[in-house]
C-alpha positions as CSV (number, residue, x, y, z in Angstrom):
1,M,0.0,0.0,0.0
2,K,1.3,3.5,-0.9
3,S,1.6,5.7,2.1
4,I,3.8,8.5,3.6
5,C,4.5,9.2,7.3
6,L,3.9,12.9,8.1
7,N,4.7,13.9,11.7
8,K,4.4,10.3,12.9
9,T,1.0,9.9,11.2
10,L,0.7,7.4,8.4
11,I,-1.2,8.9,5.4
12,S,-2.6,6.5,2.8
13,L,-2.1,7.4,-0.8
14,E,-4.4,4.6,-2.1
15,T,-6.8,7.4,-2.7
16,P,-5.2,10.6,-4.1
17,I,-4.7,13.4,-1.7
18,I,-4.5,17.2,-2.1
19,M,-1.6,19.6,-1.3
20,G,-3.0,23.1,-0.9
21,I,-0.7,25.9,-2.0
22,L,0.1,28.9,0.3
23,N,2.6,31.3,-1.2
24,V,3.8,34.0,1.1
25,T,5.4,35.8,-1.8
26,E,5.0,39.1,-3.6
27,D,5.3,37.9,-7.2
28,S,4.1,34.3,-7.5
29,F,2.4,33.9,-10.9
30,F,-1.2,33.5,-9.5
31,D,-1.4,34.5,-5.9
32,G,1.6,36.7,-5.3
33,G,0.9,39.3,-2.7
34,F,-2.5,37.7,-1.6
35,Y,-1.2,36.5,1.7
36,S,1.1,39.2,3.1
37,S,-0.4,39.6,6.6
38,E,-0.7,37.1,9.5
39,T,-4.5,37.4,9.3
40,A,-4.5,36.6,5.6
41,V,-2.1,33.6,6.0
42,L,-4.2,32.1,8.8
43,K,-7.4,32.5,6.9
44,R,-5.9,30.9,3.8
45,A,-4.5,28.0,5.9
46,E,-7.9,27.4,7.5
47,Q,-9.6,27.5,4.0
48,I,-7.1,24.9,2.7
49,W,-8.0,22.4,5.4
50,E,-11.7,23.1,5.5
51,E,-11.9,22.5,1.8
52,G,-10.3,19.1,2.1
53,A,-6.5,19.3,1.7
54,T,-4.3,16.8,3.6
55,I,-1.1,18.9,3.3
56,L,-0.4,22.6,3.1
57,D,2.6,23.6,1.0
58,L,4.2,26.8,2.3
59,G,6.5,28.7,0.0
60,A,8.4,32.0,0.3
61,V,10.2,32.0,-3.1
62,S,8.5,32.5,-6.4
63,T,9.6,29.9,-9.0
64,K,8.1,31.6,-12.0
65,P,10.5,32.6,-14.8
66,N,12.4,35.8,-14.2
67,A,11.0,36.1,-10.6
68,T,12.6,38.5,-8.2
69,E,15.3,36.7,-6.3
70,I,15.2,36.8,-2.5
71,S,18.1,36.2,-0.2
72,E,18.5,33.0,1.8
73,N,18.2,35.0,5.0
74,Q,14.9,36.6,3.8
75,E,13.5,33.2,2.9
76,F,14.7,31.7,6.2
77,K,13.0,34.4,8.3
78,T,9.7,34.4,6.2
79,I,9.3,30.6,6.4
80,Q,10.2,30.6,10.1
81,K,7.6,33.3,10.9
82,Y,4.7,31.8,9.0
83,L,5.4,28.2,9.7
84,S,5.5,29.0,13.5
85,L,2.3,31.1,13.2
86,I,0.4,28.4,11.4
87,L,1.4,25.6,13.7
88,A,0.6,27.7,16.7
89,H,-3.0,28.0,15.5
90,F,-3.2,24.5,13.9
91,P,-0.8,22.3,15.9
92,D,-1.8,19.1,14.1
93,A,-1.4,20.5,10.6
94,K,0.7,18.6,8.1
95,I,2.8,21.3,6.5
96,S,5.2,20.9,3.6
97,V,7.8,23.6,3.0
98,D,8.6,24.5,-0.6
99,T,12.3,25.3,-0.6
100,S,15.5,24.5,-2.5
101,R,17.8,25.6,0.3
102,A,19.1,23.1,2.8
103,T,19.4,25.7,5.6
104,V,15.8,26.6,5.2
105,A,14.7,23.0,5.1
106,E,16.6,22.1,8.3
107,M,15.1,25.1,10.2
108,A,11.6,24.2,8.9
109,I,11.9,20.6,10.0
110,N,13.0,21.7,13.4
111,E,10.1,24.1,13.6
112,G,7.6,21.2,12.8
113,A,7.4,20.9,9.0
114,A,6.3,17.4,8.0
115,M,7.8,17.4,4.5
116,I,10.2,19.2,2.2
117,N,9.2,20.0,-1.4
118,D,12.3,20.8,-3.4
119,V,11.5,22.0,-6.9
120,S,15.2,22.3,-7.7
121,G,15.8,18.6,-7.7
122,G,18.4,18.7,-5.0
123,T,20.7,21.4,-6.5
124,D,21.8,22.5,-3.0
125,S,24.6,20.0,-2.3
126,N,23.6,19.8,1.4
127,M,19.9,19.1,0.8
128,F,20.1,15.3,0.7
129,D,22.3,15.4,3.8
130,V,19.5,17.3,5.7
131,I,16.8,15.0,4.5
132,G,18.9,12.0,5.4
133,K,19.6,13.4,8.8
134,Y,15.9,13.9,9.7
135,K,14.3,11.2,7.6
136,V,11.4,13.4,6.6
137,P,9.3,12.8,3.4
138,Y,10.9,14.5,0.4
139,I,9.5,15.6,-2.9
140,L,12.2,15.1,-5.6
141,C,11.3,17.3,-8.6
142,H,12.7,17.0,-12.1
143,N,13.9,20.5,-13.0
144,N,15.5,20.9,-16.4
145,R,16.0,24.6,-16.7
146,T,19.7,24.4,-17.4
147,Q,19.7,21.5,-19.9
148,P,17.3,21.7,-22.8
149,L,16.1,18.3,-23.9
150,L,14.4,17.0,-27.0
151,T,10.9,15.8,-26.4
152,K,11.8,12.1,-27.1
153,E,14.6,12.4,-24.4
154,L,12.2,13.6,-21.7
155,I,11.0,10.4,-20.1
156,P,14.3,8.5,-20.4
157,N,16.0,11.6,-18.8
158,M,13.5,11.7,-16.0
159,L,13.8,8.0,-15.3
160,S,17.5,8.3,-15.1
161,F,17.4,11.4,-12.9
162,F,14.9,9.9,-10.5
163,G,16.7,6.5,-10.4
164,N,20.1,8.0,-9.6
165,N,18.8,10.4,-6.9
166,I,16.4,8.0,-5.3
167,E,19.3,5.6,-4.8
168,K,21.3,8.3,-3.1
169,L,18.3,9.1,-0.8
170,I,17.7,5.5,0.1
171,T,21.3,5.0,0.9
172,M,21.0,7.9,3.4
173,G,18.0,6.2,5.0
174,V,15.2,8.2,3.5
175,K,12.1,6.1,3.3
176,D,9.4,8.4,2.2
177,I,10.2,9.8,-1.3
178,L,7.7,11.3,-3.7
179,I,8.6,12.2,-7.3
180,D,7.4,15.3,-9.2
181,P,7.9,15.5,-13.0
182,G,8.2,19.2,-12.7
183,F,5.6,20.6,-15.1
184,G,6.9,24.0,-16.4
185,F,10.4,23.6,-15.1
186,G,12.7,23.6,-18.2
187,K,10.1,22.2,-20.5
188,T,8.4,23.7,-23.6
189,V,4.6,23.8,-23.8
190,E,4.6,20.8,-26.1
191,Q,6.8,18.9,-23.7
192,N,4.5,19.6,-20.8
193,Y,1.6,18.1,-22.8
194,Y,3.8,15.2,-23.9
195,L,4.5,14.6,-20.2
196,V,0.7,14.6,-19.4
197,D,0.2,12.1,-22.2
198,H,3.1,9.9,-20.9
199,F,2.7,10.5,-17.2
200,K,1.9,6.8,-16.6
201,S,5.4,5.9,-17.7
202,L,6.6,7.3,-14.3
203,T,4.6,4.7,-12.3
204,I,7.3,2.2,-13.1
205,I,9.4,3.8,-10.4
206,N,6.7,2.6,-7.9
207,L,6.8,5.8,-5.8
208,P,4.0,8.3,-5.2
209,I,3.8,10.9,-7.9
210,V,3.0,14.6,-7.3
211,A,1.3,16.5,-10.0
212,G,1.6,20.3,-10.0
213,I,-0.1,21.9,-13.0
214,S,-2.4,24.3,-11.1
215,R,-3.1,27.4,-13.2
216,K,0.3,27.1,-14.9
217,S,1.3,28.8,-18.2
218,M,1.0,25.6,-20.1
219,I,-2.8,26.1,-19.8
220,Q,-2.8,29.8,-20.7
221,N,-0.6,29.3,-23.7
222,V,-3.1,26.9,-25.3
223,L,-6.3,28.6,-24.2
224,Q,-5.1,32.2,-24.4
225,T,-6.3,32.9,-20.9
226,S,-4.8,34.4,-17.7
227,P,-3.9,32.4,-14.5
228,A,-7.2,33.7,-13.0
229,E,-9.1,32.1,-15.9
230,S,-7.3,28.8,-15.8
231,L,-9.3,26.8,-13.3
232,I,-11.2,24.7,-15.8
233,G,-8.0,23.8,-17.7
234,T,-6.4,22.8,-14.3
235,I,-9.4,20.5,-13.5
236,V,-9.2,18.8,-17.0
237,L,-5.5,18.1,-16.8
238,N,-5.7,17.0,-13.1
239,T,-8.4,14.5,-14.1
240,L,-6.1,13.1,-16.9
241,L,-3.2,12.8,-14.4
242,L,-5.4,11.0,-11.9
243,Q,-6.3,8.5,-14.5
244,Q,-2.6,7.9,-15.1
245,G,-1.6,7.4,-11.5
246,A,-1.1,10.7,-9.7
247,S,-1.1,10.3,-5.9
248,V,-0.9,14.0,-4.8
249,L,-2.4,17.0,-6.6
250,R,-0.7,20.3,-5.7
251,V,-3.3,23.0,-6.3
252,H,-4.5,26.5,-5.5
253,D,-8.2,25.5,-5.7
254,V,-8.7,22.9,-3.0
255,K,-12.5,22.7,-3.1
256,Q,-12.7,22.1,-6.8
257,C,-9.9,19.6,-6.7
258,K,-11.6,17.7,-3.9
259,E,-14.7,17.4,-6.0
260,T,-12.7,16.2,-9.0
261,I,-11.2,13.4,-6.8
262,T,-14.6,12.5,-5.4
263,L,-16.0,12.0,-8.9
264,F,-12.9,10.1,-10.0
265,N,-13.2,7.8,-7.0
266,K,-16.9,7.3,-7.7
267,L,-16.1,6.1,-11.2
268,L,-13.5,3.7,-9.9
269,S,-15.9,2.2,-7.5
270,L,-18.4,1.1,-10.2
């Protein structure tokens, strides 16, 4: 049975679960600047859980192309502030911290984070050491921004990348590893849709797969819409990814995603 252990609680992934996004950033592509006060952050956190998410994914660095860079110290302080705030009000919350910096990850784990979501794919040379030290669940993301690939190379490159890095993490004693194919990270629009079409190929790794396509530009580039108008596209693509084995959906719109999963599970039960 697929499962992950979050803060000593075993969470089954036999039924797909939701990771609700909370970006405390000024320039994230969809919700930048929405949650810049303690009141707004707590209200958003409460909404995420009330609407049916299992995990809240807290991030302080925008990963959109050409985003404003923030210092390690600034990210550290921002995550520390809001992670502590959320856990003070919701002590049983399962929180993932979205960071590519090992120092931030270690602080977050010590402050009570249940998981680390690293969209860089472990580019910080100390990240795997931190994950190995604390044995927390870790999302390993395929990020190909520095090495353009041909579309036909995409899946073989991913399988090689995941295989090599999963072996390293297992050697360090990490038991709960999730993989994320990294929609939008170093991939063309066509490659993103190729990845949707071939998503099931990744199930050969036999680890939970995280799908993060919520309101991304791959939707807007086809439909000629804005992020605010991309909910329907998100639902359609998430449905296709559920059919191909996604275990975790990382989304902005938790309520609508929960309804999608409910209908998907109803079909499976027939």
